[in-house]
C-alpha positions as CSV (number, residue, x, y, z in Angstrom):
1,X,98.8,-2.8,332.3
2,X,99.2,-1.3,335.7
3,X,101.2,1.9,336.1
4,X,104.0,2.0,338.7
5,X,102.2,4.0,341.3
6,X,99.1,1.8,341.2
7,X,101.3,-1.3,341.3
8,X,103.1,0.0,344.4
9,X,99.8,0.6,346.2
10,X,98.5,-2.8,345.3
11,X,101.6,-4.7,346.4
12,X,102.1,-2.7,349.5
13,X,98.6,-3.4,350.5
14,X,99.0,-7.1,349.8
15,X,102.3,-7.3,351.8
16,X,100.3,-7.6,355.0
17,X,98.8,-11.0,356.0
18,X,95.7,-9.5,357.5
19,X,95.0,-7.4,354.4
20,X,95.5,-10.4,352.1
21,X,93.0,-12.3,354.3
22,X,90.5,-9.5,354.1
23,X,90.8,-9.4,350.3
24,X,90.4,-13.2,350.2
25,X,87.3,-13.1,352.4
26,X,85.6,-10.2,350.5
27,X,86.2,-11.8,347.1
28,X,84.3,-14.8,348.4
29,X,81.5,-12.9,350.1
30,X,80.9,-9.3,351.0
31,X,81.2,-8.5,354.7
32,X,80.7,-5.5,357.0
33,X,83.6,-4.0,358.8
34,X,82.1,-5.3,362.1
35,X,82.0,-8.8,360.7
36,X,85.6,-8.6,359.5
37,X,86.7,-7.1,362.9
38,X,85.2,-10.1,364.6
39,X,87.6,-12.4,362.7
40,X,90.8,-10.8,363.9
41,X,92.5,-10.3,367.3
42,X,92.7,-6.5,366.8
43,X,90.5,-3.5,367.4
44,X,87.7,-2.4,365.1
45,X,89.7,0.8,364.4
46,X,92.7,-1.3,363.3
47,X,90.5,-3.3,360.9
48,X,89.1,0.0,359.5
49,X,92.7,1.1,358.8
50,X,93.5,-2.1,357.0
51,X,90.3,-1.7,354.9
52,X,91.3,1.9,354.1
53,X,94.7,0.8,352.8
54,X,92.9,-1.9,350.6
55,X,90.4,0.7,349.5
56,X,93.2,3.1,348.5
57,X,94.7,0.3,346.4
58,X,91.3,-0.4,344.9
59,X,91.5,-4.0,346.1
60,X,88.1,-3.6,347.9
61,X,85.2,-1.2,347.6
62,X,83.2,0.1,350.6
63,X,79.4,0.6,350.1
64,X,77.1,2.1,352.7
65,X,74.2,-0.1,353.7
66,X,72.1,1.5,356.4
67,X,74.4,2.1,359.3
68,X,77.0,-0.5,358.1
69,X,79.7,-0.2,355.6
70,X,79.9,-3.3,353.4
71,X,83.2,-4.4,352.0
72,X,83.5,-6.2,348.7
73,X,86.7,-7.4,347.0
74,X,87.5,-6.0,343.6
75,X,88.6,-8.9,341.3
76,X,89.5,-6.5,338.5
77,X,92.4,-5.1,340.5
78,X,93.5,-8.6,341.3
79,X,93.5,-9.3,337.6
80,X,95.7,-6.3,337.0
81,X,98.2,-7.4,339.6
82,X,98.2,-10.9,338.0
83,X,98.9,-9.4,334.6
84,X,101.8,-7.4,336.0
85,X,103.3,-10.5,337.6
86,X,102.7,-12.4,334.4
87,X,104.7,-9.8,332.5
88,X,107.6,-10.2,334.9
89,X,107.4,-14.0,334.6
90,X,107.6,-13.7,330.8
91,X,110.6,-11.4,331.1
92,X,112.5,-13.8,333.3
93,X,111.5,-16.9,331.4
94,X,112.9,-15.2,328.2
95,X,116.1,-14.3,330.0
96,X,116.5,-17.9,331.4
97,X,115.8,-19.3,327.9
98,X,118.5,-17.1,326.4
99,X,121.0,-18.1,329.2
100,X,120.1,-21.8,328.5
101,X,120.7,-21.3,324.8
102,X,124.1,-19.6,325.5
103,X,125.2,-22.3,327.8
104,X,124.2,-25.0,325.3
105,X,126.5,-23.5,322.6
106,X,129.7,-25.4,322.0
107,X,132.9,-23.9,323.3
108,X,134.6,-22.2,320.4
109,X,138.1,-23.2,321.7
C-alpha cells in the first residue's frame, strides 16, 4: 500500500498533462531530457522541472549516460497508484452495494 505522503506526490505529479505524457512516453521507451524537450512547446528548463517533479514522485528514474540524462518510467510506482485507486474503488463499491441493499428492503410501514 502507498502511504499518504507518497500518494500525494504521485497524484500531484500526475495532475499535469505534460507530466502524464512524459510518464507514458518513458514507460514505452527511455528518452533523454533533450529528446523529451523536443516533443513539447516549452523550454528545456521547463521539461527538466517536470522531470524533477516526476522523479521526486518516483514515477521516473534519471540515469546518466555520457553527457545525457536518460529518463525511464517506473512501472512499480504506477502499480502502487493503481492499488490505491483499486482500494478506493472497493470501498465505494461496498458502500453502493450496502445502499442498494437498504433501498431494496421493504418499507416497514
